[in-house]
N, C-alpha and C positions, 0 to 999 in steps of 0.2 A: 501494503499501500502502499510505505512514506518513498518509492522508485517511481512511481507515479507521481502525485504529489507532485516532487523534484521537477520531474520532468514537465508537466503543466506548465506552475510554475514561471521558469525556461524560459518555457514557448512564449506565456504572455509578455513575459520582460525583454524576451527579442523580439513582441510584435508591436509589446513600446518601443524600443529603440527607435524603432525605425519605421512609425509616427510621427515619432519627436523629427526626427531625418527630414523624413515630406516639409512637416512642416516648418522648421529652420530656415531650408533650402527651399518654400515657397516664399516664407514672408525677404529671406533675402533678396530676391529677385525682382520685388514688387518693392521693398521697402530703404534698402541700400547698393541695389549693388550699383543704382545708375545714380545715387546720389546729386541733387540736380539744381543749380543759384538764381533760387526763382523770382532776386534784384538782375542777374544778368540778365534770364534767361523771360520777360516776362512774357512772351509773344507766339501763337503756332508759325512752326514754320510755314514759311512764305509769307506770313503778314505784312502785309502793305499801309502804313504809315501817313495819318493824313494832315502829319507835323510839313510833310515834300510837300509845299508848296510851291514852289521855283515851277511845274510848267501852267500849274490850272490852280491861281492865289485865292480865286473866287466858285471852290468845287465846295459844291454840296453830297451830302450819299443821302437817298431819303429818308434810311434807318438808322438805325445802328447796333442788327446784327450783322454777325460776318453774308456777307457775301454769297451770291448764292456759284458755282462753276468750277471750285479750287480746283486746280490742276486738270480741270475736263471744263470742252464744255458742248458734249452731244450730249449733255438732257434738256438743256432748254434752246427755247429757239433766241443767238445772240447779235449777226449778221442779220441785216435791212431783206436785204435778200437771199443771200445763200453767202456760204464760204465762196463757190470759184466764180459769185460774180464780184466777190473785197479783193479776188485775188486779178482776177481783168482793169480792177478798177482802178487798183498798185501800178501795177506795170507797165500798164497805156499814160497814167501822169506824171510814173517818178522818171528823171534823167535820168540818165544812168551814161551821158558822154563826159558829163564832166566831171564825172567822179573814179579810180581809179585801183580802190580799198578790198579786199578778199578779207572775210570772214563771217561774221555770225552779229547782227546783232539784235540783242531777247530786247522786249518793251513788254512789260508785266502794269497791269491798270486796270480801274474798277469803273466800270461803267455805270450807270444813277439811271435811276429811271425815266428821265426823261432822257436819254442817249447823249450826257456827258460824260466826256473823259473825263478825268482825274488819281490825285494818287500816283503820279505812274514812276515807277523804278526802270532807268535806263539801265546797262550792260553790253558791253562791247566785245564782244571775242575776237583774236584771231584764227587759223587757220589750227594753229597744235590747244586751242583750251583756255587760253591765259588772253589774260582783261590787256583791250588794247584799246584807242583810241582812236576816231575814226575821224576824217575828215569831220568837222561842223557842217557845217549845211549839208552837206546827204544828212547826219543824222534829224537833224530838225525837219528836210524834204520829206523823208520817211515817215517822223515825229506829224510833223502837219499833217499826211495824207487820210494817218491810221488813226483819226479824232474826228476828221470829218464824222459829220453827225449824221450827214443819207448813210452813214455804211453798219446801225450800227440802229436796234427796235428802240423806240420806244414804245413805251408803259402806258398802254386803255385806263389803267392801274394805278394811284398813285400806294402807295401801300405795296407797290412791288416790292421786293428784295435787291437791290446793287448785287453787278452781273462783276465775277472776278475773271479776267480774260489775258491771259500773253499768248503771243509772238516772237515770232521768231525769225527773223530775216537773212539768208543768207545771201550771204555777197558774191562774188568772184569777177575779181578786174572793175567795177564799179555798176556791178549787170545782179539786177533778184533775179538769182538763179530757182530758189523757192522760198514760199512762204505755210513754216509749220505754225502747229502742225493744222 
């Protein structure tokens, strides 16, 4: 009888140790592994600051919620007609003869419910994905063509959310070869 009692007690002790190990591992994964400094990392990935007023100083978001469409604009209608029409508009109005830059121009911005563009972030990358500086006139021309109000859907309902958008212009010798996504 004592032998069976020892086996049962040691088995229960083993199971208890395994459970404590699993609980400790889970606690470590969720609480201690990635200690985040909340003062340094105040916002989510992809946050666009409303303090960036260099581009559109009078831009106002329609509401305080996060804009819809982060990382993908497939689920909502953001282009006035369609993406192909937007690409044709950019290609036909961009004066590529003036520039020789190559790389990628990334634009991230918010479109409010009135079809106005603001809170824009601009990144310029060379072919090796390193930060670079393109001709200022090239960047300004692409931005001005992109933010045309006619390109974006204007909501009939003023309570609609603002929309997040990003575009990547691939440039080869001053010509726009592709507009992603």
